[in-house]
LOPAGU-421111 format. One line per 3 residues: number of its first residue (from 1); for each residue x, y, z of C-alpha. Coordinates in steps of 0.5 Angstrom, whole numbers, plus 500, padded with zeros to 3 digits. Each point is the difference from the previous one (the first is absolute). Layout:
<nuvos>
NUM) X/Y/Z  ...;
</nuvos>
This chain:
<nuvos>
1) 500/500/500  503/507/498  496/506/502;
4) 501/508/500  495/503/505  501/508/500;
7) 497/505/505  498/505/494  501/501/493;
10) 502/508/501  504/504/505  498/507/501;
13) 502/505/495  503/494/496  498/497/493;
16) 495/494/500  504/494/501  506/504/501;
19) 503/497/506  498/493/499  502/499/493;
22) 507/498/501  498/495/505  495/497/495;
25) 505/500/495  505/496/504  494/496/503;
28) 499/498/493  507/500/497  500/492/498;
31) 493/500/499  496/500/493  497/507/498;
34) 493/499/499  496/502/507  492/499/501;
37) 498/506/504  494/500/504  496/507/500;
40) 494/498/504  502/505/506  500/506/495;
43) 493/502/501  502/508/498  506/501/496;
46) 502/506/496  493/503/500  496/493/498;
49) 495/496/504  500/493/501  500/496/495;
52) 503/505/495  505/501/505  503/493/499;
55) 503/502/493  503/507/503  503/496/506;
58) 503/495/495  502/505/495  504/504/505;
61) 504/494/503  501/497/493  503/507/498;
64) 505/500/505  502/492/500  501/500/493;
67) 506/505/501  503/495/504  499/494/495;
70) 494/497/503  493/499/496  494/501/505;
73) 493/496/498  494/502/504  496/494/502;
76) 494/504/499  501/500/493  500/492/500;
79) 495/496/497  501/494/505  504/503/507;
82) 501/494/503  504/498/493  504/506/500;
85) 502/499/507  502/493/498  504/503/494;
88) 503/506/504  508/500/501  499/505/506;
91) 494/502/504  499/508/502  495/503/504;
94) 499/507/501  498/504/506  493/504/501;
97) 494/498/503  501/493/503  493/498/501;
100) 499/501/493  506/496/498  498/494/504;
103) 493/501/498  502/499/492  505/495/502;
106) 495/496/503  495/501/495  504/498/494;
109) 502/493/504  507/502/501  502/499/507;
112) 502/492/499  503/501/493  505/506/502;
115) 502/497/506  502/493/497  504/504/494;
118) 504/504/505  501/494/505  503/496/494;
121) 505/506/499  497/506/496  502/506/502;
124) 495/505/504  501/507/501  495/504/504;
127) 499/507/502  496/503/506  493/496/499;
130) 504/496/495  505/498/506  494/499/505;
133) 497/495/496  506/496/500  498/499/508;
136) 495/495/502  494/505/500  499/507/499;
139) 498/502/507  506/505/501  499/504/494;
142) 499/507/501  495/501/495  492/502/500;
145) 496/494/499  496/503/494  498/493/497;
148) 499/493/504  504/494/497  498/493/500;
151) 505/499/505  506/504/504  504/494/498;
154) 507/502/496  505/496/497  504/498/507;
157) 507/500/497  502/502/507  498/498/507;
160) 499/507/503  496/506/498  504/507/497;
163) 497/507/501  503/504/494  501/507/501;
166) 502/499/507  500/507/504  503/501/507;
169) 495/504/505  503/506/503  494/504/502;
172) 505/504/505  502/503/493  493/502/498;
175) 497/507/501  494/499/505  496/504/495;
178) 501/495/494  501/494/505  496/493/497;
181) 495/499/505  499/492/498  504/494/500;
184) 507/500/498  503/495/495  503/497/506;
187) 493/499/504  497/497/494  506/495/499;
190) 499/499/508  493/498/499  501/495/495;
193) 506/497/504  495/499/506  495/497/496;
196) 505/496/496  505/498/505  504/495/496;
199) 501/504/494  507/505/499  499/506/497;
202) 506/503/496  500/508/499  503/501/494;
205) 502/507/499  500/505/494  506/498/496;
208) 501/493/502  499/493/497  500/493/502;
211) 504/496/496  498/493/501  503/493/497;
214) 497/494/503  500/501/507  505/505/501;
217) 499/508/500  505/506/499  497/507/501;
220) 502/505/495  500/507/500  502/505/505;
223) 495/500/506  499/494/505  494/495/500;
226) 496/500/507  498/493/502  493/500/505;
229) 497/495/504  495/499/505  502/503/507;
232) 507/500/498  505/506/499  501/501/493;
235) 507/500/497  503/502/494  504/497/494;
238) 506/504/497  500/501/492  505/495/497;
241) 498/495/505  498/492/498  495/496/504;
244) 495/495/500  493/500/500  500/500/508;
247) 504/506/499  506/497/503  507/501/497;
</nuvos>
């Protein structure tokens, strides 16, 4: 199994896919050049609404990837999506709304075909929602539930949950006049852990990625990974570190 799970596609004030394209190119260095892209999370892209947004999303991604020698085909154009998965050299899932992404994956019967294909060795790339669906379920997404999927079940490539775009709460740095009155990201993760005490959550900060080969993981990027478990003190894994699915070095 070979996975590249990115927190985000674009850093603030940087070009689209700017920070991660060198990492993606390195990840795919010895792979074939045809990529099957899942645009299902793109509900609104380039002023287009679903389903026309799929065309805009896939075109946006393909335009950048072709500059690096890769061809991107979008699964939404496939006559037979399952057969498209079966023939894919690489599977890549873009970010957006995770609930809509998972709804479309289930509606097209793609959970088991993608899972089988990736476990057989086909490389998988995801960012944001696309990384969230590499987990057992979507339940640590940050997104609004704009649609009800058939199930919250995802591809289950890794035995823990990723929270993409993880941000640290620093309420003392916020002016009282604009202080957020609701739950912080950490509050919501703590609620998840209270209900699911046996599951680990990995807080994947912006500009970082998990490079997974079989059951070995390397943290790429310049910021640490935060590991959170029920009623345990959270701890950090530093960039460049290698560890296993239990987060042991």
